[in-house]
N, C-alpha and C positions, 0 to 999 in steps of 0.2 A: 527427395529431401528427407534428412533424419535429424536428430537433436544435435548430433556433433557437428554435422555439416552446417547447420543453421547457426549455432553459435560460432563456429570458426569464421563464418562470413559476416557476422556482426562484430567480429574483433574480440571475441571472448577467448582468454587463454587461461590455464591454470595458475598463472603467476600474477593474475590481476588482484587477487586477495592475498595478503601476507599469512603465513602460518599463524601468527597471533590473531589476526582478524578471523581467520576460520576457527580458531580455538574460542575466540569469544563468542561467536556466533553459536557454536555447539554448546558451550557450557551456560552462557547467559540467555540465549534466545533472541539477542538483538545485536546490532552493529550500526552504529552511526558512520556514514561516509560523508565527510564535510566537503563542500566546494563543488558538488556536483553540478549546481548551477550557479552563474555569475549573478552579481547584483541585477544586472541589466536584464538577465533572463528572467529572474524573480518578478522584476517589475512587469515585464511584458506577459508573463502567465497571469498575474493578478488582473491586470488590465482586461486581458481577454475574458477571463473567468467572471469578471464584473459585467462585461457586455452580454455574455451568454446568461447569466443569472437575471438580468434586467429584460432580455429579449423573451426568455421562456417563462417568466413570471411564476403563477401558481402550478405550473406544470414541470418546473425545474426539479431534476431527479427522478421523475416518475419511471423512467426506463428500469430503475433498480430499487430505489428506495427514497422516501421523504422522511425526515426526522425532526420532530418538533425542537425548536430553539437553535436550528441550523440552516444554513443555506447549502443545498446540495446540488450537484450536477453529476450526471451520468453520461456514459456512452462518449466520453471525449475522444476516443480513437477517430470518431467520424467528424468532430467538430472544428478541428484546426491541425494543420501539419505540425505545428510546434508541439503537439502532445506525443509525437512519435518517439521523442527521447525516453519517455516514461515506460515504453516497452522495448526499448532498443539499446539502452546504454549498456555497454559492456562490463562495467563494475557491478551494475544491479544485476544483470543477467548472470554473472560469475556467482554471485551470492545466492541466486535462486537455483542455480544448477547444484550448488554445493549442499543446499538443504533438500531439494526435491528430486534431483536427478532429472527425469524426464518430466517436464512441465509445459504449460501454456498460460496465456493471459486469461484470467476470469473476467476481471473487469476494470475499467480505468474511470475513477469517479474524484469529485472534489468535495471537500467538507469544511464548512466555515463555522465554528462555534461563535455563536452570537454572545454579546455582552450579557452576563448574569445566566448564560445557558451552557449546555454542553456535557454535563455530567453524565457518566455512563457507568452502569454496573460493570464489574470485572466480568470478562467473558473470553472464550476462545472462539476462533472463526471455523470451528468444526464441531459436529454435533455429539461427538462422542470421543472419550479418551483413546489415544493410541499409545503404543510402546515406543520408548526413546529410540529414535532413528527411522521408524515408519511414518515419517512426516507426510502429510498430504497438502497442505496450505501454507504459504508464506506472503507476507505483504510488504509493501514499502511505503513509507510516508515521505513524501516530497514536501518539506518545510517551506511555506511561502511567507512566513512570518517567523521571527525568532520565536522558539518555544520556551515559556518562561514558567515559573510556578504560578504566576498571577494569571496567565491569559489561558489557561486551560490545557496545558501540556500533557500528552497521553501518560498515564500511569501504567507500569508494568510490575510484575512480580518475577524477578530475575530467576532463572532456572525452572519455572514452573512448567515449561513445556516438557521437562523429563519427569514429571510427577505422576503421569498416568492417571490424572484426575481432572475434574472440571471444577470451577469456582463453587457451583451449587453444591458439589459433593463435600465440600470442607467448611463452607462458609455460611452461617445462618442468614447473613444479608450481603450478597455480593456488591451492593452498592456502598457499603461501608468501607473505611480505610482498611487496608491489609498491613500487618505489621512490617512485612518486608518490601513493601511496594517503594518503587522510586518513580520519579518522573523523568521523562526524555527530553531534557532540556539541551537546546543545540541552536545555532544561528540558522537565519533563513538561508537557503540554498544547500542545506544538509538533506541527504536521504538516509533515513533510518530503515534499516532492513529488519524485520522482526518475523520470527517463526511463529505463524498464527495459531499455534497450539499454545503459546505463551499467554498467560492471563494477562489482559490489558483492557484499558477504557479510557475515554476521554475524561478529563475533569472540568471543573467549572471555570468560566472565563470570568474573572473578576475585574477585567478592564472595560474600557468604553469602546473598544474596537473589535471587530471580528478577529478570531484566530484562525488563518486559512491554511489549508493543506490540500494536496492531492494524494490519492491511494491507488496505487498500481499493484493490483492483487493477482497473485499466480496460485494456481493449483497444480496437482499431479494431472497428466495428460488423460488419465482415465475417467476424471471426474467431470461432471458438466459444468460449464462456465456459469458465473453468476449473471452474465449477460451474454446470450448465445450470440457470439461474434459472427457467425455464418449467417444468421437470420439479419442482424442489424448491420452489416457492412455495406456501405454504399460503393456503387461501382466506381465513381472517382477516387474514393479511398483506396480501394482494391488496387487500381490501376497505378497508383503512385507509390505503392509499397513494393519492396523486393521480395523474392521468394522466400528468403530467410524471415523477413517479417511476416509474411503470410503463414509460415509454419508456427511462429511464437503465438500468432493469433488463432492458429488451428482452423483455417479457412482453405477453401478450395475454389477454383475459378468458375 
């Protein structure tokens, strides 16, 4: 199996993203793909994540990361077949291929910013600046609530993935507002692709309900995964997945 074969078997082709969409992703560093999930699918995801959060209690998210002021879950690849779409959807994979070329899934997690919480400093998901085009990491946010200015929608600085710097190189306080930042506001069911070298961060949820999302995070194949899929993958999960999905997860039998 190789990258081109895996993508072809998962229904990925060059024409799944328009020229304008590719140009926006290159220029701005992010691309909203609306309507990836139906309202019924969004509701089903939210119900299942609530069940998992309740079942895992204070251990929720421990496989990767726990964050004060949020409900987090990790290792979703193993926790329900419904989550397979997050590392198999053709449009999402086409965007990852456009940004990274050769890639694998690094982790599949969820994050719900709780009321009054969720603010993050601007950051990139790579520890050092890279030259434009030499990108190593790319994320997708699966919106399970409408993202609004009030409920903590992610902020980004458009084009910052091309600066060759990190927020800490330019900002005295990366937690402060940036003059060029915008918020990624979009309806539930949207998947926002964003080049993870783009400066980004969650904002404070000013509503009375959690703001929920999943993060399907991909990296170049030479990088270690945030969650080692080979170590964590359960036998029943491996058996239900296709060889092309095994390739995206970078696992062997």
